[in-house]
NUDRENGU-688009 format. One record per residue: x, y, z of N, C-alpha, C, O in turn. Coordinates in steps of 0.1 Angstrom, whole numbers. Last residue first. Example, Ala and Ser with C-alpha at 12.3 -4.5 7.8 and 13.67 -1.06 7.14 Angstrom:
[[128 -22 71] [137 -11 71] [129 0 79] [134 11 80]]
[[132 -57 78] [123 -45 78] [132 -33 78] [142 -33 85]]
end
This chain:
[[-11 -145 -60] [-11 -159 -56] [-25 -164 -57] [-27 -176 -53]]
[[-15 -118 -62] [-10 -124 -74] [-11 -139 -72] [-12 -146 -82]]
[[-21 -109 -37] [-32 -110 -46] [-28 -116 -59] [-37 -119 -66]]
[[5 -111 -24] [-7 -119 -19] [-18 -119 -29] [-25 -129 -30]]
[[20 -92 -40] [23 -106 -39] [13 -115 -35] [11 -126 -41]]
[[6 -68 -33] [7 -73 -46] [10 -88 -47] [3 -95 -54]]
[[11 -68 -6] [-2 -69 -10] [-3 -73 -24] [-11 -82 -27]]
[[38 -63 -6] [33 -76 1] [18 -78 -4] [14 -89 -7]]
[[40 -38 -18] [46 -50 -25] [42 -62 -19] [41 -72 -26]]
[[27 -22 2] [21 -24 -12] [27 -35 -20] [20 -42 -27]]
[[44 -24 25] [31 -29 25] [25 -32 10] [19 -43 7]]
[[66 -13 12] [67 -26 17] [53 -32 18] [50 -43 14]]
[[56 14 8] [60 6 -3] [62 -9 0] [60 -17 -8]]
[[52 22 34] [41 22 26] [44 13 13] [35 5 9]]
[[78 21 45] [68 12 50] [56 10 40] [51 0 37]]
[[91 43 35] [95 30 30] [83 20 32] [80 11 24]]
[[66 68 35] [78 62 40] [80 48 33] [71 44 26]]
[[47 97 27] [51 85 23] [65 81 31] [73 89 33]]
[[28 116 51] [33 114 38] [38 99 37] [34 90 44]]
[[25 123 78] [17 129 68] [23 128 55] [23 137 47]]
[[38 110 97] [46 120 91] [38 127 80] [44 135 74]]
[[18 93 107] [27 99 117] [36 110 111] [40 119 118]]
[[8 80 86] [0 90 92] [9 99 101] [7 111 102]]
[[19 71 54] [22 69 70] [17 83 77] [22 94 76]]
[[-5 58 33] [5 67 37] [9 66 51] [3 59 58]]
[[-26 41 8] [-18 41 20] [-7 53 21] [-2 57 11]]
[[-55 25 -3] [-46 38 -4] [-38 38 9] [-44 34 19]]
[[-71 3 -25] [-63 4 -12] [-54 17 -13] [-46 19 -23]]
[[-100 -9 -37] [-91 1 -37] [-84 3 -24] [-90 3 -13]]
[[-116 -34 -56] [-110 -31 -42] [-100 -21 -43] [-91 -23 -50]]
[[-143 -42 -76] [-131 -36 -75] [-129 -35 -59] [-138 -36 -51]]
[[-168 -57 -81] [-159 -54 -92] [-146 -48 -89] [-138 -46 -99]]
[[-187 -41 -57] [-187 -51 -67] [-178 -47 -78] [-179 -36 -84]]
[[-162 -26 -35] [-176 -28 -39] [-176 -39 -50] [-166 -45 -53]]
[[-140 -11 -9] [-144 -21 -21] [-159 -22 -23] [-167 -19 -15]]
[[-113 4 5] [-127 4 0] [-129 -6 -10] [-120 -8 -18]]
[[-91 10 30] [-96 0 22] [-109 3 18] [-118 4 26]]
[[-61 27 39] [-76 28 38] [-80 18 27] [-73 16 17]]
[[-38 8 60] [-42 15 49] [-56 18 48] [-64 13 57]]
[[-15 4 85] [-29 3 82] [-34 12 72] [-34 24 74]]
[[6 -17 99] [7 -6 90] [-7 -6 83] [-10 -16 76]]
[[14 -42 110] [10 -31 119] [12 -17 110] [18 -8 115]]
[[18 -65 95] [29 -54 93] [26 -42 103] [34 -33 104]]
[[-5 -80 101] [8 -85 102] [20 -75 103] [29 -76 111]]
[[-25 -60 94] [-23 -65 109] [-10 -70 111] [-4 -67 121]]
[[-21 -58 68] [-21 -45 75] [-18 -50 90] [-10 -44 97]]
[[-27 -83 59] [-13 -79 57] [-11 -66 67] [-1 -65 73]]
[[-54 -84 65] [-46 -93 70] [-32 -88 71] [-25 -89 81]]
[[-64 -63 48] [-66 -62 63] [-56 -71 69] [-48 -66 78]]
[[-58 -75 22] [-53 -62 26] [-53 -59 40] [-43 -54 45]]
[[-75 -97 24] [-60 -99 23] [-54 -86 27] [-45 -86 36]]
[[-100 -84 25] [-96 -91 37] [-80 -94 36] [-73 -93 46]]
[[-100 -73 -1] [-101 -63 10] [-97 -71 24] [-91 -65 33]]
[[-99 -96 -16] [-87 -86 -16] [-88 -77 -4] [-78 -75 2]]
[[-125 -105 -9] [-113 -113 -6] [-100 -105 -7] [-91 -108 0]]
[[-141 -85 -21] [-140 -87 -6] [-128 -95 -2] [-121 -92 8]]
[[-137 -91 -47] [-133 -78 -42] [-132 -79 -27] [-122 -74 -22]]
[[-147 -117 -48] [-134 -115 -51] [-129 -101 -46] [-118 -100 -41]]
[[-174 -110 -42] [-168 -119 -34] [-153 -118 -36] [-146 -119 -25]]
[[-183 -94 -65] [-182 -89 -51] [-174 -97 -41] [-167 -91 -32]]
[[-164 -98 -96] [-176 -100 -87] [-173 -93 -74] [-162 -88 -72]]
[[-141 -97 -109] [-152 -101 -117] [-165 -101 -109] [-176 -103 -114]]
[[-120 -68 -102] [-124 -82 -99] [-137 -84 -108] [-142 -75 -114]]
[[-91 -47 -99] [-103 -50 -106] [-107 -65 -104] [-98 -74 -104]]
[[-77 -27 -76] [-78 -41 -81] [-90 -42 -87] [-100 -40 -80]]
[[-61 3 -74] [-75 -3 -76] [-73 -16 -82] [-68 -17 -93]]
[[-39 18 -52] [-41 9 -64] [-56 4 -62] [-61 2 -52]]
[[-17 45 -42] [-31 40 -43] [-31 29 -54] [-24 31 -63]]
[[0 66 -20] [0 57 -31] [-13 49 -30] [-18 46 -20]]
[[8 101 -11] [0 88 -9] [3 80 -21] [7 85 -31]]
[[20 125 -17] [19 121 -3] [12 107 0] [12 103 12]]
[[22 137 -41] [33 128 -37] [32 123 -23] [42 119 -17]]
[[2 151 -52] [11 159 -42] [23 150 -38] [32 155 -32]]
[[-10 132 -67] [-5 144 -74] [4 152 -64] [14 158 -68]]
[[-1 99 -57] [-10 110 -57] [-3 122 -62] [10 122 -61]]
[[9 72 -77] [13 82 -66] [4 94 -68] [2 98 -79]]
[[-2 38 -79] [-1 52 -85] [3 61 -73] [0 57 -61]]
[[4 4 -88] [2 15 -78] [4 28 -84] [13 29 -93]]
[[12 -13 -107] [-2 -11 -104] [-5 1 -96] [-15 7 -97]]
[[42 -27 -91] [34 -24 -104] [18 -23 -100] [12 -30 -92]]
[[65 -17 -74] [50 -20 -69] [40 -18 -81] [32 -9 -82]]
[[89 -8 -82] [88 -21 -75] [74 -26 -70] [72 -37 -64]]
[[85 16 -93] [89 6 -102] [89 -8 -94] [89 -19 -101]]
[[80 33 -71] [68 27 -78] [73 17 -89] [64 9 -93]]
[[105 43 -62] [100 31 -55] [88 24 -63] [86 12 -63]]
[[106 67 -78] [116 55 -80] [111 42 -74] [112 32 -81]]
[[86 81 -66] [85 77 -80] [95 66 -83] [91 56 -90]]
[[98 87 -41] [86 79 -42] [84 73 -56] [80 62 -58]]
[[118 102 -50] [121 90 -44] [110 81 -44] [111 69 -45]]
[[103 125 -58] [113 118 -67] [116 103 -62] [116 94 -70]]
[[91 133 -34] [82 128 -46] [92 121 -55] [88 110 -60]]
[[106 123 -4] [104 133 -15] [97 125 -26] [97 113 -28]]
[[89 110 25] [98 108 14] [95 118 3] [84 122 1]]
[[87 132 54] [82 122 45] [91 121 33] [99 130 31]]
[[110 137 81] [102 141 68] [98 129 61] [104 119 61]]
[[104 127 115] [112 126 103] [103 132 91] [90 132 91]]
[[86 127 136] [98 133 137] [108 134 126] [119 140 126]]
[[71 95 139] [71 108 135] [85 114 136] [94 107 138]]
[[73 68 145] [66 77 155] [67 92 151] [63 100 159]]
[[70 40 130] [73 53 127] [66 62 136] [54 63 136]]
[[81 6 131] [74 16 136] [79 30 134] [91 33 135]]
[[87 -9 99] [92 -6 112] [84 6 118] [80 15 111]]
[[77 -37 79] [75 -23 83] [80 -21 97] [78 -30 105]]
[[102 -58 66] [89 -57 75] [89 -42 77] [99 -34 77]]
[[112 -75 35] [113 -65 45] [101 -64 55] [91 -69 51]]
[[106 -89 14] [115 -94 23] [116 -87 36] [121 -91 47]]
[[93 -72 -4] [85 -82 1] [92 -90 13] [86 -97 20]]
[[114 -55 -13] [105 -50 -4] [96 -61 2] [91 -59 14]]
[[146 -74 -13] [133 -68 -19] [123 -64 -8] [125 -67 4]]
[[178 -65 -7] [166 -71 -2] [155 -65 -8] [154 -53 -10]]
end
């Protein structure tokens, strides 16, 4: 099953975050995203030609966050929208983060 077909599942903590090697393997499924140096977060900067398109991506990121109940950090300005995500309850990455990233990639591509 592809990441876009899955849904984020509630994570209450009590589990270890994903190992950096596993996170690197997941990156192949979410083009454009990068892994932080410590392997605890993923981030993507979407480039746009103007402010309104950057805002539209930020809105899509927010809509997907609400649908999946998984909430990233979203920053935008003229010409870009940056989305960074990790699972707060475990202080690192979980499959949910990659599900969210894949869904955002799909939404922005359309």
